[in-house]
C-alpha positions as CSV (number, residue, x, y, z in Angstrom):
1,M,-92.8,373.2,258.3
2,K,-91.9,376.7,259.6
3,T,-94.4,379.5,259.8
4,A,-93.3,382.9,258.5
5,A,-93.0,384.4,262.0
6,E,-93.2,382.9,265.4
7,P,-96.5,384.3,266.7
8,T,-97.1,386.3,269.9
9,L,-100.2,385.4,271.7
10,Q,-102.2,387.9,273.9
11,L,-103.6,386.8,277.3
12,D,-105.1,388.8,280.1
13,G,-102.2,390.9,281.4
14,F,-99.6,388.7,279.7
15,I,-98.2,387.9,276.3
16,M,-96.7,384.7,275.1
17,R,-93.7,385.0,272.7
18,S,-91.3,382.3,271.5
19,L,-88.5,381.6,273.9
20,Q,-85.2,383.5,273.1
21,S,-81.6,383.2,274.4
22,C,-82.2,386.2,276.7
23,D,-84.7,384.0,278.6
24,L,-81.9,381.8,280.1
25,N,-81.7,383.5,283.5
26,P,-85.4,383.8,284.1
27,L,-85.9,380.1,283.1
28,A,-83.0,379.1,285.2
29,A,-84.5,380.9,288.2
30,I,-87.9,379.2,287.7
31,W,-86.2,375.7,287.4
32,A,-84.0,376.4,290.4
33,D,-87.0,376.4,292.7
34,P,-87.5,372.9,294.2
35,E,-91.3,373.5,294.5
36,V,-91.5,374.1,290.8
37,T,-89.3,371.1,289.9
38,R,-91.1,368.8,292.3
39,F,-93.4,367.8,289.5
40,L,-90.8,367.7,286.7
41,P,-88.6,364.7,285.9
42,S,-85.9,366.1,288.2
43,R,-88.4,365.5,291.1
44,G,-87.6,368.5,293.2
45,V,-83.9,368.8,292.4
46,P,-83.1,372.3,291.0
47,I,-82.0,372.0,287.3
48,L,-78.4,373.1,286.7
49,K,-78.0,376.2,284.5
50,E,-76.0,374.2,281.8
51,N,-79.0,371.9,281.5
52,V,-81.4,374.9,281.4
53,E,-79.2,376.2,278.6
54,K,-79.5,372.9,276.7
55,S,-83.3,372.9,277.1
56,L,-83.6,376.5,276.0
57,K,-81.5,375.8,272.9
58,S,-83.7,372.8,272.0
59,F,-86.9,374.9,272.5
60,I,-85.5,377.6,270.2
61,E,-84.5,375.0,267.5
62,H,-87.9,373.3,267.9
63,W,-89.7,376.5,266.6
64,Q,-87.3,376.6,263.6
65,Q,-87.8,372.9,262.8
66,R,-91.5,372.5,263.4
67,G,-93.3,375.9,263.2
68,Y,-94.6,375.6,266.7
69,G,-93.0,375.4,270.1
70,V,-92.7,376.8,273.6
71,W,-93.5,380.4,274.4
72,A,-92.2,382.5,277.2
73,I,-95.0,384.0,279.3
74,I,-94.3,387.7,279.8
75,E,-96.1,389.8,282.4
76,N,-97.3,393.0,280.6
77,E,-96.9,395.2,283.8
78,S,-93.3,394.3,284.6
79,S,-92.1,392.9,281.2
80,Q,-90.7,389.9,283.2
81,M,-90.7,386.3,282.0
82,I,-92.8,384.5,284.7
83,G,-93.2,381.1,283.0
84,Y,-93.4,379.2,279.8
85,C,-96.0,377.2,277.9
86,G,-96.3,375.6,274.6
87,L,-96.1,372.6,272.3
88,R,-93.2,370.1,272.1
89,Y,-92.8,367.1,269.9
90,L,-91.7,364.1,271.9
91,D,-89.6,361.7,269.9
92,E,-90.0,359.1,272.7
93,I,-93.7,358.6,271.9
94,N,-94.2,360.4,268.6
95,E,-96.7,362.8,270.0
96,V,-97.0,366.6,270.6
97,E,-97.2,367.5,274.3
98,V,-98.7,370.6,275.9
99,L,-96.3,371.7,278.6
100,Y,-96.1,374.7,281.0
101,G,-94.5,376.0,284.1
102,L,-94.7,379.1,286.2
103,A,-92.6,380.8,288.8
104,K,-94.2,380.0,292.2
105,A,-95.2,383.6,292.8
106,Y,-97.7,383.3,289.9
107,W,-99.4,380.0,290.9
108,G,-103.1,379.9,291.5
109,R,-104.0,382.9,289.3
110,G,-105.3,381.0,286.2
111,I,-102.3,382.0,284.1
112,A,-101.3,378.4,283.3
113,T,-104.9,377.6,282.3
114,Q,-105.1,380.6,280.0
115,A,-101.7,379.8,278.5
116,A,-102.5,376.1,278.0
117,Q,-105.8,377.0,276.3
118,A,-104.0,379.4,274.0
119,A,-101.4,376.7,273.2
120,V,-104.1,374.1,272.4
121,S,-106.0,376.5,270.2
122,Y,-102.7,377.3,268.4
123,G,-101.9,373.7,268.0
124,F,-105.2,372.8,266.4
125,N,-106.1,376.0,264.5
126,V,-102.7,377.3,263.3
127,A,-100.3,374.4,263.4
128,H,-103.1,372.0,262.3
129,L,-102.0,369.2,264.6
130,D,-104.4,366.3,264.7
131,K,-103.8,365.4,268.4
132,L,-102.3,366.9,271.5
133,I,-101.3,365.2,274.8
134,A,-100.4,366.4,278.2
135,M,-98.9,364.5,281.2
136,A,-99.0,365.1,284.9
137,L,-97.9,363.2,288.0
138,P,-100.9,361.7,289.8
139,D,-100.3,364.0,292.9
140,N,-100.0,367.2,290.8
141,F,-103.7,368.1,291.2
142,A,-103.2,371.8,290.1
143,S,-101.6,370.7,286.8
144,R,-104.3,368.1,286.3
145,R,-107.0,370.8,286.6
146,V,-105.1,373.0,284.1
147,I,-104.9,370.1,281.6
148,E,-108.6,369.4,282.0
149,K,-109.6,373.1,281.7
150,A,-107.5,373.2,278.5
151,G,-109.8,370.6,277.0
152,L,-107.7,367.4,277.4
153,Q,-109.2,364.2,278.8
154,Y,-107.6,361.5,280.9
155,E,-106.9,358.3,278.9
156,K,-104.4,356.2,280.8
157,Q,-101.3,356.0,282.9
158,I,-97.9,355.7,281.2
159,H,-94.2,355.4,282.1
160,I,-92.0,358.0,280.5
161,F,-88.9,359.9,281.6
162,N,-88.6,357.5,284.5
163,L,-92.0,358.6,285.9
164,D,-95.4,357.1,286.1
165,V,-97.7,359.8,284.7
166,L,-101.3,360.4,283.9
167,Y,-101.7,360.8,280.1
168,Y,-104.3,363.1,278.7
169,C,-105.4,363.6,275.1
170,A,-107.3,366.0,272.9
171,K,-108.3,366.1,269.2
172,P,-109.7,369.0,267.2
């Protein structure tokens, strides 16, 4: 199910628009920072640009196939991509995940929380999903707070992508 146009969401000082091929370099820069990737499956190893390119391609195709997906977070003032947030269907567990990441310079400002709340709202109110999940490593306290502020509740610990993660869930 594809919506007519991939929506742009307005946040305080930022917009969220669907990821595009021009986002390769900014996304590669975010995923090159070991502090950012510390809580991703690569566990602190910078993600190679060819792998970033594959991920970006899959995020773009996801929108086309499902009518929802991952947005780039663009700072209004600079027009720079400073992160990403959105919804991704996971074949591995047949569920839709809320995911996000920000360049380290933008951590601690509430941007991820605003973006995650917007993605959850979109998932339930526009894409009409009946359940959303989010996952975080147990020691990623900042991400756990974002997930909880976005309205998801802890359910259990699971093993996925070679990681033991905390699994959170929300329903409309």
